Backbone as a chain_set.jsonl record, in Angstrom:
{"seq": "MLLPMTKAELVEKIAAKINLTKKDTERVVNIVFGSIIQSLSKSDKVELRGFGSFRVRSRESRDGRNPRTGETVSIPPKKVPFFKAGKELREKVDNKTSPRSQTYSSSDSSDGGRSAATVSEAVSGSPEKESF", "coords": {"N": [[101.741, 118.218, 97.368], [102.077, 114.489, 96.769], [105.15, 112.674, 97.844], [106.354, 109.906, 95.877], [107.086, 106.418, 97.78], [110.39, 105.321, 98.684], [112.945, 103.235, 98.103], [114.279, 102.205, 100.38], [112.442, 103.656, 102.675], [110.421, 101.89, 102.336], [112.069, 99.727, 102.848], [112.362, 100.28, 105.122], [109.976, 100.022, 106.298], [109.029, 97.501, 105.954], [111.186, 95.805, 107.414], [110.223, 96.293, 109.596], [107.984, 95.754, 110.325], [108.51, 92.602, 110.118], [109.98, 91.975, 111.544], [112.563, 91.95, 111.467], [116.849, 93.156, 110.63], [117.368, 95.943, 108.948], [119.191, 95.374, 107.445], [119.136, 92.597, 106.492], [116.776, 92.657, 105.561], [116.896, 94.732, 103.568], [118.639, 93.337, 102.098], [116.32, 90.993, 100.69], [114.606, 92.657, 99.789], [115.714, 93.121, 97.605], [116.729, 90.938, 96.584], [113.998, 90.573, 95.817], [112.762, 92.011, 93.893], [115.712, 91.762, 92.339], [115.197, 89.176, 90.866], [112.89, 89.472, 89.793], [113.449, 91.157, 87.992], [115.882, 89.76, 86.508], [113.829, 87.761, 85.078], [112.706, 89.022, 83.887], [113.944, 90.079, 81.493], [114.332, 88.171, 80.013], [112.769, 87.917, 78.949], [110.503, 86.58, 80.014], [107.104, 85.993, 82.312], [105.701, 87.831, 84.894], [103.94, 87.157, 87.329], [102.486, 88.037, 90.713], [100.597, 86.899, 92.107], [97.474, 88.685, 93.446], [98.568, 90.963, 93.35], [99.499, 91.66, 91.446], [101.249, 91.637, 87.885], [104.209, 91.393, 86.191], [105.771, 92.46, 82.777], [106.707, 91.805, 79.288], [107.169, 94.172, 77.022], [106.931, 94.902, 73.585], [108.129, 97.08, 71.216], [106.92, 99.231, 68.766], [109.219, 100.354, 66.013], [109.344, 104.596, 65.208], [108.59, 107.682, 64.186], [109.613, 110.508, 65.576], [109.887, 113.914, 67.407], [111.974, 116.177, 67.664], [112.235, 117.915, 70.502], [113.543, 120.15, 70.753], [114.247, 121.101, 68.426], [112.475, 120.861, 66.737], [112.866, 118.866, 64.276], [112.109, 116.012, 62.919], [113.085, 112.308, 63.961], [114.237, 109.331, 63.989], [112.86, 106.341, 65.555], [114.021, 103.919, 67.498], [112.936, 100.49, 67.088], [112.376, 98.74, 70.808], [112.239, 97.122, 73.727], [110.191, 97.113, 76.426], [109.135, 97.096, 79.804], [105.919, 96.217, 81.446], [103.416, 96.743, 83.306], [100.989, 94.827, 85.286], [98.228, 95.815, 86.9], [97.148, 93.602, 89.916], [93.575, 92.208, 90.604], [93.163, 92.734, 93.26], [94.38, 95.199, 94.002], [93.596, 96.699, 92.199], [91.075, 97.178, 93.158], [91.204, 97.76, 95.969], [93.304, 100.471, 95.857], [91.003, 102.231, 94.548], [89.389, 102.118, 96.522], [88.164, 100.092, 97.439], [86.134, 96.661, 98.879], [87.066, 93.187, 98.173], [84.542, 91.338, 97.26], [85.534, 88.627, 98.213], [88.39, 88.156, 99.104], [91.278, 88.077, 97.414], [94.083, 85.209, 98.384], [97.317, 84.395, 99.333], [99.34, 81.379, 99.438], [102.07, 80.018, 101.533], [102.805, 77.576, 100.748], [105.566, 76.886, 99.917], [107.158, 78.844, 101.079], [109.05, 78.363, 104.481], [107.704, 77.56, 106.562], [106.082, 75.42, 106.389], [103.594, 76.203, 105.197], [101.382, 76.212, 106.362], [100.576, 79.155, 106.965], [97.983, 81.485, 104.799], [97.484, 84.292, 103.353], [95.84, 87.119, 102.754], [97.353, 89.567, 100.523], [96.99, 91.929, 101.895], [96.548, 91.453, 103.733], [99.3, 90.721, 104.732], [101.467, 92.18, 103.962], [100.677, 94.291, 105.634], [100.281, 92.998, 108.228], [97.935, 92.999, 110.0], [94.697, 92.026, 108.439], [92.139, 94.493, 108.133], [93.938, 96.871, 108.838], [95.204, 99.785, 106.938], [98.987, 100.565, 105.692], [100.409, 101.159, 104.388]], "CA": [[102.106, 116.727, 96.472], [102.401, 113.447, 97.688], [105.888, 112.097, 97.309], [106.726, 108.619, 96.439], [108.315, 105.616, 98.454], [111.807, 104.714, 98.337], [113.154, 102.009, 98.213], [114.746, 102.833, 101.817], [111.566, 103.351, 103.16], [110.094, 99.777, 101.913], [112.64, 98.872, 103.508], [112.189, 100.294, 106.906], [108.442, 99.605, 106.867], [109.187, 95.859, 105.743], [111.75, 95.571, 108.645], [109.4, 96.805, 111.498], [106.799, 94.425, 110.703], [108.454, 91.277, 110.137], [110.927, 91.999, 112.946], [114.445, 91.848, 111.053], [116.961, 94.004, 110.806], [117.281, 96.879, 108.073], [120.449, 94.745, 106.922], [119.05, 91.514, 106.035], [115.368, 92.592, 105.358], [117.228, 95.473, 102.169], [118.868, 92.147, 101.101], [115.87, 90.147, 100.559], [114.055, 92.895, 98.887], [116.131, 93.209, 96.682], [116.394, 89.492, 95.902], [112.831, 89.954, 94.942], [113.481, 92.845, 92.52], [116.807, 91.134, 90.744], [114.419, 88.292, 90.498], [111.979, 90.078, 89.062], [114.332, 91.602, 86.735], [116.23, 88.58, 85.815], [113.363, 87.18, 84.848], [111.691, 90.452, 82.498], [115.478, 90.13, 80.471], [114.636, 86.818, 79.974], [110.715, 87.759, 78.258], [108.918, 85.722, 80.71], [106.571, 86.6, 82.83], [106.111, 86.907, 86.654], [103.141, 87.12, 88.708], [102.159, 88.061, 91.993], [98.79, 87.012, 93.132], [96.725, 89.659, 94.433], [99.45, 92.463, 93.427], [99.999, 92.232, 89.897], [101.605, 90.833, 87.022], [105.021, 92.235, 85.103], [105.929, 91.806, 81.756], [107.751, 92.711, 78.324], [106.427, 94.453, 75.283], [107.664, 95.315, 72.284], [107.814, 99.097, 70.699], [108.357, 99.299, 67.051], [110.066, 101.69, 65.561], [108.5, 104.817, 64.955], [108.629, 108.921, 64.017], [109.406, 111.232, 66.677], [110.384, 114.719, 66.479], [113.441, 116.171, 69.001], [111.228, 119.339, 70.727], [113.953, 122.186, 71.048], [114.555, 121.936, 66.569], [111.674, 119.99, 65.586], [113.811, 117.89, 63.393], [111.98, 114.122, 63.447], [113.946, 111.398, 64.455], [114.04, 108.066, 63.919], [113.116, 105.757, 67.041], [114.117, 102.415, 66.859], [112.345, 99.622, 68.357], [112.654, 98.647, 71.913], [111.378, 96.285, 74.737], [109.703, 97.743, 77.789], [109.171, 97.147, 81.35], [104.927, 96.864, 81.535], [102.669, 96.519, 84.72], [99.001, 95.178, 84.806], [97.534, 95.314, 88.363], [95.541, 93.007, 90.049], [91.949, 92.92, 91.141], [92.758, 93.386, 94.841], [95.387, 95.95, 94.674], [93.586, 97.927, 91.532], [89.925, 97.548, 94.512], [92.461, 98.58, 97.343], [93.547, 101.641, 95.2], [89.307, 102.21, 94.237], [89.053, 102.303, 98.436], [86.57, 99.179, 97.157], [86.366, 96.226, 99.39], [86.675, 92.214, 98.074], [83.862, 90.229, 98.481], [86.209, 87.412, 98.088], [89.86, 88.406, 99.177], [92.116, 86.605, 97.394], [95.29, 84.709, 99.226], [98.402, 84.204, 98.68], [99.646, 80.532, 100.785], [102.904, 79.948, 101.878], [103.634, 76.056, 100.934], [106.84, 76.628, 99.033], [108.251, 78.988, 102.666], [109.515, 77.009, 105.696], [106.359, 77.357, 107.653], [105.595, 74.353, 105.629], [102.397, 76.138, 105.02], [100.694, 76.537, 107.967], [99.967, 80.387, 106.665], [97.58, 81.665, 103.975], [96.907, 85.633, 104.389], [95.667, 88.489, 101.741], [98.312, 90.06, 100.653], [97.63, 93.393, 102.213], [97.818, 90.88, 105.088], [100.785, 90.216, 104.961], [101.937, 93.472, 104.041], [100.099, 94.879, 106.939], [99.754, 92.222, 109.576], [96.354, 92.891, 110.148], [93.599, 92.019, 107.532], [91.824, 95.857, 107.565], [94.628, 97.712, 109.068], [95.967, 100.036, 105.987], [100.189, 100.788, 106.135], [100.885, 102.28, 102.887]], "C": [[102.622, 115.947, 97.418], [104.087, 112.763, 96.925], [106.116, 110.584, 97.144], [107.724, 107.886, 97.114], [109.15, 105.758, 98.164], [111.365, 103.721, 98.398], [113.487, 101.834, 100.177], [114.188, 102.393, 102.687], [110.836, 102.158, 103.02], [110.815, 99.271, 102.226], [112.286, 98.443, 105.133], [110.952, 99.625, 107.463], [108.176, 97.636, 107.08], [109.918, 94.97, 106.598], [110.921, 95.4, 109.407], [108.419, 95.448, 111.633], [107.046, 92.944, 110.71], [109.733, 90.828, 111.382], [112.788, 91.11, 112.54], [115.033, 92.991, 110.628], [116.852, 95.159, 109.204], [117.75, 95.933, 106.676], [119.463, 93.503, 106.09], [117.344, 92.315, 105.443], [115.824, 93.545, 103.704], [117.275, 93.434, 101.559], [117.528, 91.147, 100.155], [114.468, 90.976, 99.731], [114.728, 93.57, 97.813], [117.237, 92.029, 95.985], [115.39, 89.472, 95.222], [113.51, 90.828, 93.788], [114.253, 92.667, 91.665], [116.631, 90.427, 90.286], [113.236, 88.883, 89.002], [112.472, 90.814, 87.365], [114.874, 90.877, 85.975], [115.151, 88.222, 84.418], [112.417, 88.131, 83.38], [112.634, 90.142, 81.682], [115.224, 89.463, 80.31], [113.659, 86.918, 79.199], [109.628, 86.92, 79.238], [108.354, 86.787, 81.38], [106.19, 86.452, 84.023], [105.197, 87.716, 87.159], [103.358, 86.751, 89.751], [100.887, 87.859, 92.105], [98.602, 87.455, 93.426], [97.09, 90.86, 94.271], [98.875, 92.63, 91.911], [101.15, 91.437, 88.722], [103.09, 91.992, 86.013], [105.309, 90.776, 83.282], [106.17, 92.48, 80.68], [106.642, 92.585, 77.373], [107.236, 95.293, 74.146], [107.058, 96.407, 71.853], [108.243, 98.955, 69.198], [108.871, 100.393, 66.986], [109.346, 102.686, 65.124], [108.904, 107.152, 64.422], [108.69, 109.847, 65.16], [109.795, 112.407, 65.845], [111.544, 115.316, 68.155], [112.543, 118.136, 68.879], [112.458, 120.123, 71.119], [114.512, 122.027, 69.541], [113.577, 121.414, 66.397], [111.906, 119.081, 65.074], [113.006, 116.421, 63.801], [113.223, 113.693, 63.126], [113.402, 110.12, 64.256], [114.203, 107.319, 65.589], [113.784, 104.985, 67.174], [113.337, 101.741, 67.972], [112.365, 99.037, 69.762], [111.746, 97.83, 72.626], [111.11, 96.629, 75.834], [108.836, 97.159, 78.482], [107.361, 96.682, 81.181], [104.511, 95.725, 82.89], [101.234, 96.398, 84.56], [98.481, 94.87, 86.771], [96.304, 94.5, 88.451], [94.379, 93.55, 90.309], [91.95, 93.478, 92.88], [93.694, 94.254, 94.685], [94.353, 97.471, 93.434], [91.688, 98.237, 92.757], [90.751, 98.149, 95.464], [92.673, 99.899, 97.096], [92.171, 102.261, 94.775], [88.583, 102.147, 95.478], [87.627, 101.296, 98.105], [87.111, 97.77, 98.439], [86.35, 94.391, 98.457], [85.985, 91.651, 98.269], [84.196, 89.106, 98.783], [87.488, 87.798, 98.397], [90.844, 87.276, 98.42], [93.746, 86.297, 98.063], [96.143, 84.383, 98.662], [99.274, 82.579, 100.055], [101.159, 80.214, 100.618], [103.899, 78.512, 102.041], [104.568, 76.149, 100.762], [107.594, 77.253, 100.743], [108.717, 77.394, 104.115], [108.469, 76.561, 106.501], [105.754, 76.092, 107.42], [103.383, 74.386, 105.624], [100.849, 76.32, 105.539], [100.074, 78.097, 107.543], [99.073, 80.87, 105.14], [96.765, 83.068, 104.849], [96.556, 86.112, 102.532], [96.805, 88.825, 101.505], [98.907, 91.557, 101.243], [97.49, 92.319, 103.534], [98.936, 90.896, 105.64], [102.012, 91.645, 104.528], [101.625, 94.437, 105.573], [100.66, 94.45, 108.752], [98.668, 92.084, 110.483], [95.309, 92.262, 109.054], [92.431, 93.396, 107.48], [93.428, 97.106, 107.94], [95.525, 98.386, 107.248], [97.505, 100.818, 106.946], [100.631, 101.39, 104.767], [100.228, 102.877, 102.588]], "O": [[103.277, 116.22, 98.424], [104.178, 112.447, 95.738], [106.089, 109.917, 98.179], [108.893, 108.262, 97.205], [109.198, 106.45, 97.147], [110.255, 103.224, 98.588], [112.71, 101.297, 100.966], [114.503, 101.458, 103.423], [110.816, 101.442, 104.021], [110.669, 98.056, 102.088], [112.095, 97.469, 105.861], [110.787, 98.981, 108.499], [107.553, 96.898, 107.845], [109.655, 93.773, 106.717], [110.8, 94.316, 109.978], [108.195, 94.592, 112.489], [106.227, 92.12, 111.116], [110.146, 89.764, 111.843], [113.596, 90.305, 113.004], [114.314, 93.912, 110.242], [115.976, 94.805, 108.415], [117.233, 95.751, 105.574], [119.152, 93.769, 104.929], [117.347, 92.027, 104.246], [115.221, 93.181, 102.695], [116.484, 92.678, 100.996], [117.812, 90.66, 99.061], [113.544, 90.36, 99.201], [114.243, 94.529, 97.214], [118.173, 92.178, 95.199], [115.316, 88.768, 94.215], [114.432, 90.527, 93.03], [114.096, 93.035, 90.501], [117.287, 90.211, 89.266], [113.037, 88.662, 87.807], [112.014, 90.89, 86.225], [114.643, 91.004, 84.773], [115.424, 88.328, 83.222], [111.793, 87.817, 82.366], [112.054, 89.746, 80.67], [116.372, 89.044, 80.164], [113.491, 85.891, 78.542], [108.413, 86.735, 79.174], [108.666, 87.976, 81.322], [106.182, 85.327, 84.523], [105.468, 88.881, 87.45], [104.0, 85.765, 90.114], [100.101, 88.803, 92.202], [99.311, 87.512, 94.431], [96.462, 91.82, 94.717], [98.093, 93.443, 91.419], [101.841, 90.533, 89.19], [102.886, 93.033, 85.388], [105.206, 89.605, 82.917], [105.976, 93.695, 80.731], [105.793, 91.763, 77.026], [108.043, 96.221, 74.208], [105.878, 96.731, 71.982], [109.311, 98.704, 68.639], [108.945, 101.276, 67.84], [108.402, 102.239, 64.472], [110.081, 107.398, 64.685], [107.625, 109.945, 65.768], [109.998, 112.478, 64.633], [111.669, 114.835, 69.281], [112.359, 118.992, 68.013], [112.212, 120.901, 72.041], [115.351, 122.892, 69.292], [113.611, 121.349, 65.169], [111.136, 118.149, 65.305], [113.264, 115.817, 64.842], [114.119, 114.191, 62.445], [112.199, 109.877, 64.354], [115.058, 107.502, 66.456], [114.835, 105.492, 66.784], [113.11, 102.068, 69.137], [112.394, 97.987, 69.121], [110.569, 97.762, 72.271], [112.079, 96.414, 76.563], [107.813, 96.691, 77.982], [107.348, 96.961, 79.982], [104.926, 94.635, 83.284], [100.436, 97.188, 84.054], [98.488, 93.874, 87.494], [95.233, 94.441, 87.847], [94.038, 94.733, 90.318], [91.189, 94.22, 93.501], [94.264, 94.139, 95.77], [94.361, 98.683, 93.654], [91.288, 99.374, 93.01], [90.749, 99.38, 95.489], [92.306, 100.674, 97.979], [92.526, 103.421, 94.564], [87.353, 102.124, 95.533], [86.457, 101.564, 98.38], [88.26, 97.802, 98.881], [85.24, 94.332, 97.928], [86.081, 91.058, 99.343], [83.484, 88.409, 99.506], [87.973, 87.722, 97.268], [91.081, 86.102, 98.704], [94.513, 87.252, 98.181], [96.035, 84.028, 97.488], [99.632, 82.802, 101.212], [101.525, 80.141, 99.445], [104.891, 78.234, 102.715], [105.138, 75.368, 101.524], [108.298, 76.544, 101.462], [108.64, 76.188, 104.346], [108.345, 75.451, 107.018], [104.923, 75.671, 108.225], [102.468, 73.585, 105.814], [99.702, 76.491, 105.126], [98.892, 78.207, 107.871], [99.72, 80.485, 104.167], [96.094, 83.197, 105.873], [96.928, 85.579, 101.487], [97.597, 88.39, 102.342], [99.996, 92.132, 101.259], [98.39, 92.396, 104.37], [99.367, 91.055, 106.782], [103.177, 91.8, 104.896], [102.405, 95.069, 106.285], [101.084, 95.017, 109.759], [98.51, 91.314, 111.43], [95.869, 91.208, 109.356], [91.685, 93.222, 106.517], [93.74, 98.023, 107.181], [96.232, 97.659, 106.551], [97.508, 101.334, 108.063], [101.431, 102.32, 104.667], [100.459, 103.623, 101.636]]}, "num_chains": 1, "name": "protein.A"}
């Protein structure tokens, strides 16, 4: 049985790749996740090119059943987060290579836009190396 990657394991892997302390890396991860959560709570869409997009979907009210008693219960309407994987992620998971890798450019970053890399390169440190 495969175990899911925990946030602590994610922080550890990222910290090793970018040569930051685990504490600093955890702060960055928390900021990224917090920003996604904050945007979704305002019903904004979050798109991470090459990875996927997050959005909020509305579920209508419906009737359900209490599994213990079999009684019919009314389930109220609610909003739920939804994730749609991007093309590069879908192909990576399906073990296919993309004919043209999507890239992201860090032109908004402090390096002045010097670096452009695929999402997998940015995470793994090399174009072909699988790390997660």
